[in-house]
All heavy atoms as TSV, in Angstrom:
chain	resi	resn	atom	element	x	y	z
A	1	MET	N	N	24.948	-2.187	63.913
A	1	MET	CA	C	24.000	-3.270	63.690
A	1	MET	C	C	22.636	-2.671	63.383
A	1	MET	O	O	22.130	-1.861	64.130
A	1	MET	CB	C	23.950	-4.158	64.930
A	1	MET	CG	C	22.947	-5.269	64.829
A	1	MET	SD	S	22.985	-6.259	66.332
A	1	MET	CE	C	22.539	-7.791	65.646
A	2	CYS	N	N	22.050	-3.076	62.285
A	2	CYS	CA	C	20.761	-2.549	61.856
A	2	CYS	C	C	19.677	-3.574	62.194
A	2	CYS	O	O	19.797	-4.745	61.856
A	2	CYS	CB	C	20.780	-2.288	60.357
A	2	CYS	SG	S	19.224	-1.655	59.740
A	3	VAL	N	N	18.629	-3.109	62.864
A	3	VAL	CA	C	17.531	-3.997	63.227
A	3	VAL	C	C	16.309	-3.596	62.426
A	3	VAL	O	O	15.937	-2.430	62.389
A	3	VAL	CB	C	17.228	-3.902	64.742
A	3	VAL	CG1	C	16.058	-4.781	65.106
A	3	VAL	CG2	C	18.451	-4.278	65.546
A	4	ASP	N	N	15.673	-4.566	61.773
A	4	ASP	CA	C	14.482	-4.309	60.977
A	4	ASP	C	C	13.277	-4.262	61.904
A	4	ASP	O	O	12.827	-5.287	62.393
A	4	ASP	CB	C	14.319	-5.410	59.931
A	4	ASP	CG	C	13.164	-5.169	58.982
A	4	ASP	OD1	O	12.611	-4.043	58.991
A	4	ASP	OD2	O	12.815	-6.088	58.218
A	5	LEU	N	N	12.771	-3.068	62.157
A	5	LEU	CA	C	11.654	-2.909	63.076
A	5	LEU	C	C	10.307	-2.870	62.369
A	5	LEU	O	O	9.272	-2.920	63.010
A	5	LEU	CB	C	11.834	-1.624	63.899
A	5	LEU	CG	C	13.071	-1.587	64.782
A	5	LEU	CD1	C	13.159	-0.246	65.497
A	5	LEU	CD2	C	13.069	-2.718	65.783
A	6	GLU	N	N	10.326	-2.785	61.044
A	6	GLU	CA	C	9.081	-2.733	60.289
A	6	GLU	C	C	8.422	-4.106	60.303
A	6	GLU	O	O	9.058	-5.125	60.052
A	6	GLU	CB	C	9.374	-2.316	58.854
A	6	GLU	CG	C	8.125	-2.157	58.019
A	6	GLU	CD	C	8.443	-1.680	56.617
A	6	GLU	OE1	O	9.427	-0.935	56.443
A	6	GLU	OE2	O	7.701	-2.073	55.707
A	7	GLU	N	N	7.130	-4.132	60.630
A	7	GLU	CA	C	6.409	-5.396	60.664
A	7	GLU	C	C	6.259	-5.938	59.249
A	7	GLU	O	O	5.895	-5.218	58.328
A	7	GLU	CB	C	5.025	-5.202	61.283
A	7	GLU	CG	C	4.277	-6.495	61.464
A	7	GLU	CD	C	2.974	-6.316	62.221
A	7	GLU	OE1	O	2.896	-5.395	63.039
A	7	GLU	OE2	O	2.065	-7.108	61.982
A	8	ARG	N	N	6.583	-7.207	59.091
A	8	ARG	CA	C	6.475	-7.840	57.778
A	8	ARG	C	C	5.123	-8.520	57.660
A	8	ARG	O	O	4.592	-9.053	58.619
A	8	ARG	CB	C	7.596	-8.862	57.593
A	8	ARG	CG	C	8.958	-8.210	57.500
A	8	ARG	CD	C	10.090	-9.186	57.579
A	8	ARG	NE	N	10.076	-10.191	56.526
A	8	ARG	CZ	C	11.009	-11.093	56.360
A	8	ARG	NH1	N	12.045	-11.132	57.165
A	8	ARG	NH2	N	10.926	-11.985	55.401
A	9	THR	N	N	4.567	-8.510	56.467
A	9	THR	CA	C	3.314	-9.191	56.184
A	9	THR	C	C	3.538	-10.110	54.993
A	9	THR	O	O	4.530	-9.983	54.268
A	9	THR	CB	C	2.192	-8.194	55.833
A	9	THR	OG1	O	2.544	-7.502	54.635
A	9	THR	CG2	C	1.961	-7.188	56.960
A	10	ILE	N	N	2.606	-11.017	54.784
A	10	ILE	CA	C	2.717	-11.925	53.643
A	10	ILE	C	C	2.808	-11.124	52.348
A	10	ILE	O	O	3.578	-11.459	51.459
A	10	ILE	CB	C	1.531	-12.916	53.611
A	10	ILE	CG1	C	1.724	-13.969	54.708
A	10	ILE	CG2	C	1.390	-13.588	52.249
A	10	ILE	CD1	C	0.635	-15.001	54.818
A	11	GLU	N	N	2.052	-10.038	52.263
A	11	GLU	CA	C	2.059	-9.226	51.049
A	11	GLU	C	C	3.404	-8.554	50.810
A	11	GLU	O	O	3.763	-8.252	49.675
A	11	GLU	CB	C	0.956	-8.160	51.110
A	11	GLU	CG	C	-0.450	-8.722	51.082
A	11	GLU	CD	C	-0.929	-9.226	52.445
A	11	GLU	OE1	O	-0.348	-8.844	53.482
A	11	GLU	OE2	O	-1.874	-10.026	52.460
A	12	SER	N	N	4.166	-8.304	51.882
A	12	SER	CA	C	5.448	-7.610	51.723
A	12	SER	C	C	6.601	-8.561	51.400
A	12	SER	O	O	7.692	-8.114	51.073
A	12	SER	CB	C	5.785	-6.815	52.989
A	12	SER	OG	O	6.051	-7.680	54.076
A	13	LEU	N	N	6.361	-9.860	51.479
A	13	LEU	CA	C	7.403	-10.837	51.170
A	13	LEU	C	C	7.526	-11.017	49.655
A	13	LEU	O	O	6.561	-10.838	48.923
A	13	LEU	CB	C	7.068	-12.191	51.805
A	13	LEU	CG	C	7.126	-12.253	53.324
A	13	LEU	CD1	C	6.620	-13.605	53.814
A	13	LEU	CD2	C	8.522	-11.998	53.825
A	14	PRO	N	N	8.713	-11.401	49.201
A	14	PRO	CA	C	8.867	-11.672	47.761
A	14	PRO	C	C	8.045	-12.894	47.370
A	14	PRO	O	O	7.686	-13.723	48.214
A	14	PRO	CB	C	10.364	-11.940	47.615
A	14	PRO	CG	C	10.859	-12.275	48.967
A	14	PRO	CD	C	9.948	-11.609	49.947
A	15	ASP	N	N	7.739	-13.007	46.100
A	15	ASP	CA	C	6.965	-14.143	45.594
A	15	ASP	C	C	7.836	-15.358	45.318
A	15	ASP	O	O	7.325	-16.451	45.126
A	15	ASP	CB	C	6.232	-13.764	44.302
A	15	ASP	CG	C	5.095	-12.795	44.558
A	15	ASP	OD1	O	4.504	-12.847	45.646
A	15	ASP	OD2	O	4.802	-11.988	43.656
A	16	ARG	N	N	9.151	-15.158	45.297
A	16	ARG	CA	C	10.062	-16.251	44.940
A	16	ARG	C	C	11.130	-16.442	46.001
A	16	ARG	O	O	11.530	-15.516	46.696
A	16	ARG	CB	C	10.710	-15.971	43.597
A	16	ARG	CG	C	9.686	-15.864	42.485
A	16	ARG	CD	C	10.343	-16.045	41.131
A	16	ARG	NE	N	9.345	-16.239	40.100
A	16	ARG	CZ	C	8.852	-17.411	39.742
A	16	ARG	NH1	N	9.253	-18.505	40.325
A	16	ARG	NH2	N	7.956	-17.496	38.789
A	17	CYS	N	N	11.618	-17.682	46.097
A	17	CYS	CA	C	12.717	-18.034	46.998
A	17	CYS	C	C	13.942	-17.219	46.606
A	17	CYS	O	O	14.279	-17.121	45.425
A	17	CYS	CB	C	13.006	-19.526	46.879
A	17	CYS	SG	S	14.475	-20.085	47.789
A	18	GLU	N	N	14.594	-16.643	47.591
A	18	GLU	CA	C	15.764	-15.819	47.320
A	18	GLU	C	C	17.002	-16.647	46.983
A	18	GLU	O	O	18.024	-16.097	46.600
A	18	GLU	CB	C	16.034	-14.894	48.511
A	18	GLU	CG	C	14.926	-13.868	48.688
A	18	GLU	CD	C	15.142	-12.929	49.840
A	18	GLU	OE1	O	16.301	-12.703	50.248
A	18	GLU	OE2	O	14.147	-12.410	50.355
A	19	ASN	N	N	16.907	-17.970	47.105
A	19	ASN	CA	C	18.035	-18.839	46.772
A	19	ASN	C	C	17.855	-19.487	45.396
A	19	ASN	O	O	18.707	-19.337	44.534
A	19	ASN	CB	C	18.212	-19.914	47.846
A	19	ASN	CG	C	19.440	-20.758	47.620
A	19	ASN	OD1	O	20.523	-20.234	47.412
A	19	ASN	ND2	N	19.273	-22.058	47.657
A	20	CYS	N	N	16.737	-20.184	45.204
A	20	CYS	CA	C	16.573	-20.949	43.967
A	20	CYS	C	C	15.556	-20.349	43.001
A	20	CYS	O	O	15.482	-20.775	41.851
A	20	CYS	CB	C	16.171	-22.391	44.282
A	20	CYS	SG	S	14.486	-22.550	44.927
A	21	GLY	N	N	14.762	-19.400	43.443
A	21	GLY	CA	C	13.795	-18.752	42.559
A	21	GLY	C	C	12.443	-19.440	42.469
A	21	GLY	O	O	11.583	-19.006	41.709
A	22	ALA	N	N	12.234	-20.507	43.238
A	22	ALA	CA	C	10.944	-21.195	43.216
A	22	ALA	C	C	9.854	-20.277	43.772
A	22	ALA	O	O	10.106	-19.444	44.646
A	22	ALA	CB	C	11.014	-22.474	44.053
A	23	THR	N	N	8.643	-20.423	43.266
A	23	THR	CA	C	7.519	-19.635	43.753
A	23	THR	C	C	7.184	-20.074	45.175
A	23	THR	O	O	7.033	-21.266	45.455
A	23	THR	CB	C	6.289	-19.828	42.845
A	23	THR	OG1	O	6.640	-19.430	41.521
A	23	THR	CG2	C	5.119	-19.002	43.331
A	24	LEU	N	N	7.086	-19.110	46.093
A	24	LEU	CA	C	6.760	-19.408	47.483
A	24	LEU	C	C	5.259	-19.615	47.640
A	24	LEU	O	O	4.455	-18.852	47.102
A	24	LEU	CB	C	7.205	-18.265	48.399
A	24	LEU	CG	C	8.703	-18.010	48.483
A	24	LEU	CD1	C	8.970	-16.731	49.273
A	24	LEU	CD2	C	9.425	-19.179	49.111
A	25	THR	N	N	4.879	-20.656	48.388
A	25	THR	CA	C	3.467	-20.897	48.677
A	25	THR	C	C	3.050	-20.006	49.844
A	25	THR	O	O	3.897	-19.453	50.555
A	25	THR	CB	C	3.232	-22.365	49.070
A	25	THR	OG1	O	3.923	-22.627	50.298
A	25	THR	CG2	C	3.718	-23.325	47.989
A	26	GLU	N	N	1.749	-19.890	50.056
A	26	GLU	CA	C	1.247	-19.108	51.192
A	26	GLU	C	C	1.747	-19.716	52.504
A	26	GLU	O	O	2.102	-18.996	53.429
A	26	GLU	CB	C	-0.279	-19.037	51.173
A	26	GLU	CG	C	-0.832	-18.228	50.012
A	26	GLU	CD	C	-0.364	-16.774	50.006
A	26	GLU	OE1	O	-0.427	-16.119	51.064
A	26	GLU	OE2	O	0.067	-16.305	48.938
A	27	ALA	N	N	1.808	-21.055	52.581
A	27	ALA	CA	C	2.293	-21.727	53.795
A	27	ALA	C	C	3.765	-21.399	54.044
A	27	ALA	O	O	4.179	-21.186	55.188
A	27	ALA	CB	C	2.098	-23.236	53.679
A	28	GLU	N	N	4.559	-21.367	52.985
A	28	GLU	CA	C	5.978	-21.017	53.135
A	28	GLU	C	C	6.133	-19.574	53.588
A	28	GLU	O	O	6.953	-19.273	54.465
A	28	GLU	CB	C	6.725	-21.250	51.818
A	28	GLU	CG	C	6.900	-22.725	51.503
A	28	GLU	CD	C	7.425	-22.984	50.106
A	28	GLU	OE1	O	7.128	-22.194	49.179
A	28	GLU	OE2	O	8.133	-23.994	49.939
A	29	LYS	N	N	5.330	-18.685	53.026
A	29	LYS	CA	C	5.383	-17.285	53.446
A	29	LYS	C	C	4.998	-17.152	54.917
A	29	LYS	O	O	5.614	-16.390	55.661
A	29	LYS	CB	C	4.470	-16.423	52.575
A	29	LYS	CG	C	4.983	-16.248	51.160
A	29	LYS	CD	C	4.052	-15.360	50.356
A	29	LYS	CE	C	4.548	-15.126	48.953
A	29	LYS	NZ	N	3.673	-14.199	48.210
A	30	GLN	N	N	3.987	-17.902	55.348
A	30	GLN	CA	C	3.568	-17.850	56.746
A	30	GLN	C	C	4.675	-18.370	57.655
A	30	GLN	O	O	4.936	-17.825	58.715
A	30	GLN	CB	C	2.278	-18.644	56.957
A	30	GLN	CG	C	1.686	-18.474	58.338
A	30	GLN	CD	C	1.328	-17.030	58.635
A	30	GLN	OE1	O	0.606	-16.389	57.884
A	30	GLN	NE2	N	1.838	-16.504	59.743
A	31	ARG	N	N	5.364	-19.455	57.232
A	31	ARG	CA	C	6.481	-19.991	58.011
A	31	ARG	C	C	7.584	-18.947	58.150
A	31	ARG	O	O	8.150	-18.767	59.231
A	31	ARG	CB	C	7.043	-21.260	57.348
A	31	ARG	CG	C	8.273	-21.820	58.067
A	31	ARG	CD	C	9.014	-22.883	57.261
A	31	ARG	NE	N	9.216	-22.605	55.858
A	31	ARG	CZ	C	10.191	-21.818	55.367
A	31	ARG	NH1	N	11.028	-21.209	56.163
A	31	ARG	NH2	N	10.304	-21.645	54.057
A	32	ILE	N	N	7.881	-18.235	57.076
A	32	ILE	CA	C	8.912	-17.205	57.102
A	32	ILE	C	C	8.553	-16.136	58.130
A	32	ILE	O	O	9.392	-15.714	58.924
A	32	ILE	CB	C	9.093	-16.594	55.694
A	32	ILE	CG1	C	9.689	-17.639	54.749
A	32	ILE	CG2	C	9.948	-15.343	55.747
A	32	ILE	CD1	C	9.545	-17.295	53.274
A	33	LEU	N	N	7.292	-15.715	58.126
A	33	LEU	CA	C	6.845	-14.712	59.101
A	33	LEU	C	C	6.894	-15.253	60.521
A	33	LEU	O	O	7.357	-14.578	61.444
A	33	LEU	CB	C	5.429	-14.243	58.769
A	33	LEU	CG	C	5.271	-13.420	57.499
A	33	LEU	CD1	C	3.800	-13.126	57.252
A	33	LEU	CD2	C	6.066	-12.138	57.574
A	34	ASP	N	N	6.405	-16.473	60.719
A	34	ASP	CA	C	6.363	-17.075	62.058
A	34	ASP	C	C	7.754	-17.243	62.653
A	34	ASP	O	O	7.959	-17.032	63.840
A	34	ASP	CB	C	5.650	-18.433	62.023
A	34	ASP	CG	C	4.162	-18.310	61.720
A	34	ASP	OD1	O	3.615	-17.189	61.808
A	34	ASP	OD2	O	3.559	-19.351	61.372
A	35	GLU	N	N	8.708	-17.657	61.810
A	35	GLU	CA	C	10.081	-17.887	62.279
A	35	GLU	C	C	10.892	-16.601	62.343
A	35	GLU	O	O	11.972	-16.587	62.931
A	35	GLU	CB	C	10.788	-18.887	61.356
A	35	GLU	CG	C	10.205	-20.283	61.413
A	35	GLU	CD	C	10.867	-21.231	60.430
A	35	GLU	OE1	O	11.736	-20.801	59.650
A	35	GLU	OE2	O	10.498	-22.420	60.443
A	36	GLY	N	N	10.389	-15.548	61.715
A	36	GLY	CA	C	11.154	-14.309	61.671
A	36	GLY	C	C	12.408	-14.451	60.830
A	36	GLY	O	O	13.428	-13.809	61.093
A	37	ALA	N	N	12.326	-15.324	59.843
A	37	ALA	CA	C	13.490	-15.591	58.983
A	37	ALA	C	C	13.917	-14.316	58.259
A	37	ALA	O	O	13.085	-13.604	57.714
A	37	ALA	CB	C	13.151	-16.687	57.982
A	38	PRO	N	N	15.225	-14.055	58.248
A	38	PRO	CA	C	15.710	-12.842	57.584
A	38	PRO	C	C	15.712	-12.942	56.057
A	38	PRO	O	O	15.754	-11.943	55.365
A	38	PRO	CB	C	17.140	-12.707	58.104
A	38	PRO	CG	C	17.545	-14.103	58.439
A	38	PRO	CD	C	16.293	-14.798	58.895
A	39	VAL	N	N	15.659	-14.179	55.538
A	39	VAL	CA	C	15.702	-14.410	54.098
A	39	VAL	C	C	14.503	-15.276	53.722
A	39	VAL	O	O	14.185	-16.237	54.407
A	39	VAL	CB	C	17.012	-15.130	53.695
A	39	VAL	CG1	C	17.066	-15.384	52.211
A	39	VAL	CG2	C	18.222	-14.333	54.141
A	40	ALA	N	N	13.842	-14.935	52.615
A	40	ALA	CA	C	12.681	-15.693	52.154
A	40	ALA	C	C	13.152	-16.902	51.359
A	40	ALA	O	O	13.593	-16.772	50.224
A	40	ALA	CB	C	11.779	-14.808	51.305
A	41	LEU	N	N	13.085	-18.082	52.002
A	41	LEU	CA	C	13.510	-19.322	51.353
A	41	LEU	C	C	12.342	-20.286	51.258
A	41	LEU	O	O	11.511	-20.372	52.166
A	41	LEU	CB	C	14.623	-19.991	52.152
A	41	LEU	CG	C	15.926	-19.226	52.322
A	41	LEU	CD1	C	16.880	-19.998	53.216
A	41	LEU	CD2	C	16.571	-18.923	50.983
A	42	CYS	N	N	12.297	-21.059	50.160
A	42	CYS	CA	C	11.311	-22.128	50.044
A	42	CYS	C	C	11.648	-23.203	51.083
A	42	CYS	O	O	12.718	-23.185	51.694
A	42	CYS	CB	C	11.307	-22.705	48.630
A	42	CYS	SG	S	12.806	-23.612	48.181
A	43	THR	N	N	10.761	-24.146	51.278
A	43	THR	CA	C	10.965	-25.188	52.283
A	43	THR	C	C	12.247	-25.978	52.027
A	43	THR	O	O	13.030	-26.235	52.932
A	43	THR	CB	C	9.758	-26.136	52.314
A	43	THR	OG1	O	8.588	-25.354	52.604
A	43	THR	CG2	C	9.921	-27.212	53.365
A	44	THR	N	N	12.486	-26.345	50.767
A	44	THR	CA	C	13.678	-27.124	50.427
A	44	THR	C	C	14.951	-26.370	50.766
A	44	THR	O	O	15.855	-26.906	51.411
A	44	THR	CB	C	13.665	-27.500	48.936
A	44	THR	OG1	O	12.479	-28.243	48.659
A	44	THR	CG2	C	14.886	-28.317	48.561
A	45	CYS	N	N	15.042	-25.116	50.362
A	45	CYS	CA	C	16.247	-24.321	50.624
A	45	CYS	C	C	16.402	-24.047	52.124
A	45	CYS	O	O	17.520	-24.019	52.637
A	45	CYS	CB	C	16.215	-23.021	49.834
A	45	CYS	SG	S	16.429	-23.272	48.054
A	46	ALA	N	N	15.288	-23.859	52.823
A	46	ALA	CA	C	15.351	-23.611	54.264
A	46	ALA	C	C	15.916	-24.831	54.989
A	46	ALA	O	O	16.755	-24.706	55.886
A	46	ALA	CB	C	13.976	-23.257	54.813
A	47	VAL	N	N	15.496	-26.029	54.586
A	47	VAL	CA	C	16.001	-27.260	55.207
A	47	VAL	C	C	17.478	-27.432	54.881
A	47	VAL	O	O	18.280	-27.758	55.755
A	47	VAL	CB	C	15.181	-28.485	54.740
A	47	VAL	CG1	C	15.866	-29.787	55.135
A	47	VAL	CG2	C	13.781	-28.428	55.302
A	48	GLU	N	N	17.838	-27.192	53.648
A	48	GLU	CA	C	19.244	-27.340	53.244
A	48	GLU	C	C	20.142	-26.339	53.959
A	48	GLU	O	O	21.286	-26.653	54.286
A	48	GLU	CB	C	19.381	-27.184	51.733
A	48	GLU	CG	C	18.818	-28.358	50.966
A	48	GLU	CD	C	18.845	-28.165	49.463
A	48	GLU	OE1	O	19.232	-27.072	48.999
A	48	GLU	OE2	O	18.466	-29.099	48.753
A	49	SER	N	N	19.633	-25.164	54.237
A	49	SER	CA	C	20.458	-24.147	54.901
A	49	SER	C	C	20.685	-24.472	56.367
A	49	SER	O	O	21.629	-23.971	56.969
A	49	SER	CB	C	19.838	-22.763	54.758
A	49	SER	OG	O	18.688	-22.646	55.580
A	50	THR	N	N	19.847	-25.333	56.959
A	50	THR	CA	C	20.020	-25.704	58.358
A	50	THR	C	C	20.704	-27.060	58.515
A	50	THR	O	O	20.975	-27.494	59.620
A	50	THR	CB	C	18.675	-25.741	59.109
A	50	THR	OG1	O	17.809	-26.685	58.473
A	50	THR	CG2	C	18.025	-24.382	59.123
A	51	ALA	N	N	20.979	-27.729	57.395
A	51	ALA	CA	C	21.663	-29.029	57.446
A	51	ALA	C	C	23.110	-28.836	57.888
A	51	ALA	O	O	23.706	-27.783	57.687
A	51	ALA	CB	C	21.619	-29.695	56.079
A	52	LEU	N	N	23.671	-29.879	58.474
A	52	LEU	CA	C	25.067	-29.830	58.893
A	52	LEU	C	C	25.975	-29.781	57.673
A	52	LEU	O	O	25.724	-30.471	56.680
A	52	LEU	CB	C	25.422	-31.077	59.707
A	52	LEU	CG	C	24.841	-31.178	61.103
A	52	LEU	CD1	C	25.197	-32.544	61.699
A	52	LEU	CD2	C	25.362	-30.079	61.996
A	53	PRO	N	N	27.032	-29.003	57.735
A	53	PRO	CA	C	28.018	-29.030	56.640
A	53	PRO	C	C	28.611	-30.431	56.517
A	53	PRO	O	O	28.657	-31.191	57.478
A	53	PRO	CB	C	29.083	-28.032	57.100
A	53	PRO	CG	C	28.413	-27.172	58.110
A	53	PRO	CD	C	27.359	-28.031	58.751
A	54	GLU	N	N	29.085	-30.783	55.316
A	54	GLU	CA	C	29.580	-32.138	55.068
A	54	GLU	C	C	30.694	-32.546	56.013
A	54	GLU	O	O	30.749	-33.689	56.453
A	54	GLU	CB	C	30.043	-32.269	53.615
A	54	GLU	CG	C	28.894	-32.368	52.645
A	54	GLU	CD	C	29.365	-32.711	51.250
A	54	GLU	OE1	O	30.367	-33.438	51.116
A	54	GLU	OE2	O	28.716	-32.267	50.298
A	55	ASP	N	N	31.591	-31.628	56.380
A	55	ASP	CA	C	32.682	-32.000	57.278
A	55	ASP	C	C	32.153	-32.354	58.668
A	55	ASP	O	O	32.681	-33.225	59.331
A	55	ASP	CB	C	33.755	-30.906	57.348
A	55	ASP	CG	C	33.213	-29.576	57.833
A	55	ASP	OD1	O	32.012	-29.309	57.650
A	55	ASP	OD2	O	34.007	-28.797	58.396
A	56	GLU	N	N	31.065	-31.716	59.098
A	56	GLU	CA	C	30.468	-32.073	60.380
A	56	GLU	C	C	29.731	-33.396	60.283
A	56	GLU	O	O	29.671	-34.149	61.251
A	56	GLU	CB	C	29.533	-30.960	60.861
A	56	GLU	CG	C	30.282	-29.711	61.301
A	56	GLU	CD	C	29.358	-28.658	61.876
A	56	GLU	OE1	O	28.364	-29.034	62.531
A	56	GLU	OE2	O	29.644	-27.479	61.676
A	57	LEU	N	N	29.150	-33.686	59.117
A	57	LEU	CA	C	28.495	-34.982	58.933
A	57	LEU	C	C	29.516	-36.108	59.018
A	57	LEU	O	O	29.243	-37.150	59.613
A	57	LEU	CB	C	27.779	-35.031	57.566
A	57	LEU	CG	C	26.515	-34.205	57.434
A	57	LEU	CD1	C	26.005	-34.253	55.990
A	57	LEU	CD2	C	25.433	-34.696	58.383
A	58	ASP	N	N	30.706	-35.927	58.446
A	58	ASP	CA	C	31.754	-36.939	58.520
A	58	ASP	C	C	32.146	-37.186	59.977
A	58	ASP	O	O	32.339	-38.328	60.383
A	58	ASP	CB	C	32.986	-36.508	57.709
A	58	ASP	CG	C	32.713	-36.474	56.219
A	58	ASP	OD1	O	31.738	-37.131	55.777
A	58	ASP	OD2	O	33.450	-35.779	55.503
A	59	ASP	N	N	32.254	-36.123	60.777
A	59	ASP	CA	C	32.600	-36.271	62.188
A	59	ASP	C	C	31.500	-37.011	62.944
A	59	ASP	O	O	31.782	-37.844	63.789
A	59	ASP	CB	C	32.809	-34.887	62.836
A	59	ASP	CG	C	34.029	-34.180	62.280
A	59	ASP	OD1	O	34.892	-34.853	61.686
A	59	ASP	OD2	O	34.124	-32.940	62.451
A	60	ALA	N	N	30.237	-36.753	62.607
A	60	ALA	CA	C	29.118	-37.426	63.266
A	60	ALA	C	C	29.114	-38.911	62.929
A	60	ALA	O	O	28.858	-39.757	63.782
A	60	ALA	CB	C	27.796	-36.778	62.874
A	61	ASP	N	N	29.408	-39.253	61.666
A	61	ASP	CA	C	29.462	-40.649	61.265
A	61	ASP	C	C	30.595	-41.395	61.961
A	61	ASP	O	O	30.478	-42.552	62.318
A	61	ASP	CB	C	29.640	-40.775	59.734
A	61	ASP	CG	C	28.395	-40.352	58.992
A	61	ASP	OD1	O	27.306	-40.356	59.581
A	61	ASP	OD2	O	28.527	-40.023	57.782
A	62	ALA	N	N	31.713	-40.729	62.183
A	62	ALA	CA	C	32.874	-41.354	62.822
A	62	ALA	C	C	32.605	-41.691	64.283
A	62	ALA	O	O	33.232	-42.572	64.831
A	62	ALA	CB	C	34.073	-40.426	62.704
A	63	ALA	N	N	31.657	-41.004	64.891
A	63	ALA	CA	C	31.364	-41.225	66.303
A	63	ALA	C	C	30.636	-42.556	66.533
A	63	ALA	O	O	30.604	-43.062	67.636
A	63	ALA	CB	C	30.530	-40.070	66.850
A	64	TYR	N	N	30.065	-43.137	65.468
A	64	TYR	CA	C	29.305	-44.382	65.641
A	64	TYR	C	C	30.126	-45.594	65.360
A	64	TYR	O	O	30.911	-45.822	64.638
A	64	TYR	CB	C	28.040	-44.382	64.758
A	64	TYR	CG	C	27.020	-43.427	65.263
A	64	TYR	CD1	C	26.838	-42.188	64.693
A	64	TYR	CD2	C	26.216	-43.781	66.348
A	64	TYR	CE1	C	25.884	-41.298	65.161
A	64	TYR	CE2	C	25.275	-42.908	66.829
A	64	TYR	CZ	C	25.103	-41.660	66.227
A	64	TYR	OH	O	24.163	-40.818	66.714
């Protein structure tokens, strides 16, 4: 297991989302640093990556 011990800064982050290629804002870069996110994602991609998979959404809907 490899642990990244090098401190990351806003300047060391990529300028674009690693998923969709959108330009990252300074606020998005700060969020990435604050959360310690391993991948630089824009806000939209970050939200989508934490959403429940569709099969889990179907199970949640069935509970109601």
